[in-house]
DOROFI-420388 format. One record per residue (C-alpha): residue number from 0; residue in three letters; y, z, x. Coordinates in pm, 1 decimal, padded with zeros to 6 digits. Each point is the difference from the previous one (the first is absolute). Layout:
{NUM, "ALA", {Y, Z, X}}
...
# end
This chain:
{0, "MET", {08059.9, -12917.6, 06719.3}}
{1, "SER", {00303.1, -00181.6, 00151.5}}
{2, "SER", {00119.7, 00082.6, 00357.4}}
{3, "THR", {00333.6, 00129.1, -00133.9}}
{4, "SER", {-00161.1, 00235.9, -00254.4}}
{5, "PRO", {00140.0, 00348.8, 00040.6}}
{6, "VAL", {-00342.2, 00182.8, -00062.3}}
{7, "GLU", {-00189.8, -00209.0, 00250.6}}
{8, "ARG", {-00256.1, 00213.0, 00172.8}}
{9, "ASN", {00059.9, -00051.0, 00373.5}}
{10, "GLY", {-00044.7, 00322.0, 00108.9}}
{11, "SER", {00346.5, 00090.3, 00110.8}}
{12, "PRO", {00087.1, 00372.2, -00012.4}}
{13, "SER", {00356.3, -00077.6, -00133.9}}
{14, "ALA", {-00138.7, -00162.2, -00310.4}}
{15, "ALA", {-00229.8, 00286.7, -00056.7}}
{16, "VAL", {00282.2, 00258.3, 00024.2}}
{17, "GLY", {00231.7, -00229.9, -00207.2}}
{18, "ALA", {-00264.2, -00015.7, -00281.9}}
{19, "PHE", {-00066.0, 00403.8, 00008.8}}
{20, "PHE", {00366.8, 00074.1, -00020.4}}
{21, "ALA", {00044.6, -00273.6, -00288.6}}
{22, "PHE", {-00297.8, 00157.3, -00186.7}}
{23, "LEU", {00173.1, 00348.8, 00058.5}}
{24, "LEU", {00331.1, -00151.9, -00158.5}}
{25, "PHE", {-00197.0, -00133.8, -00271.9}}
{26, "ILE", {-00155.7, 00322.5, -00088.5}}
{27, "GLY", {00311.9, 00187.2, 00042.2}}
{28, "GLY", {00185.9, -00201.5, -00226.3}}
{29, "LEU", {-00270.9, 00044.4, -00267.1}}
{30, "VAL", {00009.7, 00368.1, 00042.2}}
{31, "LEU", {00416.2, -00001.7, -00047.0}}
{32, "PHE", {-00071.0, -00209.5, -00299.2}}
{33, "THR", {-00205.3, 00277.8, -00130.9}}
{34, "ILE", {00226.3, 00259.3, 00093.8}}
{35, "SER", {00296.4, -00171.2, -00173.7}}
{36, "PHE", {-00161.5, -00002.2, -00344.6}}
{37, "ASN", {-00133.3, 00376.4, 00035.2}}
{38, "VAL", {00305.6, 00159.8, 00103.8}}
{39, "ASP", {00353.8, 00099.8, -00091.7}}
{40, "THR", {00240.5, -00285.3, -00089.0}}
{41, "SER", {00244.4, 00118.6, 00277.3}}
{42, "ILE", {-00197.3, -00123.1, 00282.1}}
{43, "ALA", {-00221.4, -00253.5, -00188.5}}
{44, "PRO", {00243.8, -00302.8, 00092.7}}
{45, "TYR", {-00023.9, 00097.3, 00357.1}}
{46, "THR", {-00369.1, -00011.3, 00009.9}}
{47, "PHE", {-00024.7, -00302.4, -00212.5}}
{48, "GLY", {00219.8, -00184.9, 00262.5}}
{49, "GLY", {-00195.7, 00157.0, 00274.7}}
{50, "GLY", {-00319.7, -00145.1, -00129.9}}
{51, "ILE", {00157.3, -00343.0, -00090.8}}
{52, "LEU", {00109.8, -00006.8, 00383.4}}
{53, "ALA", {-00317.3, 00112.3, 00147.4}}
{54, "VAL", {-00217.2, -00247.0, -00185.9}}
{55, "ALA", {00214.6, -00295.4, 00099.8}}
{56, "LEU", {00018.4, 00124.9, 00345.3}}
{57, "ALA", {-00379.4, 00009.7, -00030.9}}
{58, "PHE", {-00011.6, -00364.3, -00067.1}}
{59, "PHE", {00272.1, -00095.1, 00237.3}}
{60, "VAL", {-00167.8, 00155.9, 00308.9}}
{61, "PRO", {-00338.7, -00207.6, 00035.0}}
{62, "THR", {00161.9, -00337.0, -00178.3}}
{63, "THR", {00332.0, -00035.7, 00180.6}}
{64, "LEU", {00088.3, 00276.5, 00285.2}}
{65, "LEU", {-00328.6, -00046.2, 00196.4}}
{66, "PRO", {-00029.0, -00347.6, 00023.3}}
{67, "ALA", {00344.8, -00048.0, 00093.3}}
{68, "LEU", {-00056.4, 00279.1, 00293.1}}
{69, "GLU", {-00304.1, -00174.8, 00098.7}}
{70, "ASP", {00187.6, -00358.9, 00015.6}}
{71, "ARG", {00288.2, 00167.1, 00192.3}}
{72, "GLU", {-00276.4, 00123.8, 00256.5}}
{73, "GLY", {-00160.6, -00309.0, 00089.2}}
# end
């Protein structure tokens, strides 16, 4: 892998925490999608929108946010 890869295994605790929360956001987004297709139509748009937001954040955190914070520190 290249040295700028966001999934580089360098043993930093912040990378592990970021990956863990990204995983939780992705799973949460899938749960919200499932709920939105199985509930009453009054809350379905909100749960679907929340699912889209959660999945988008799950990809945003490890690919954009964490590398930007690491560059800022060092």
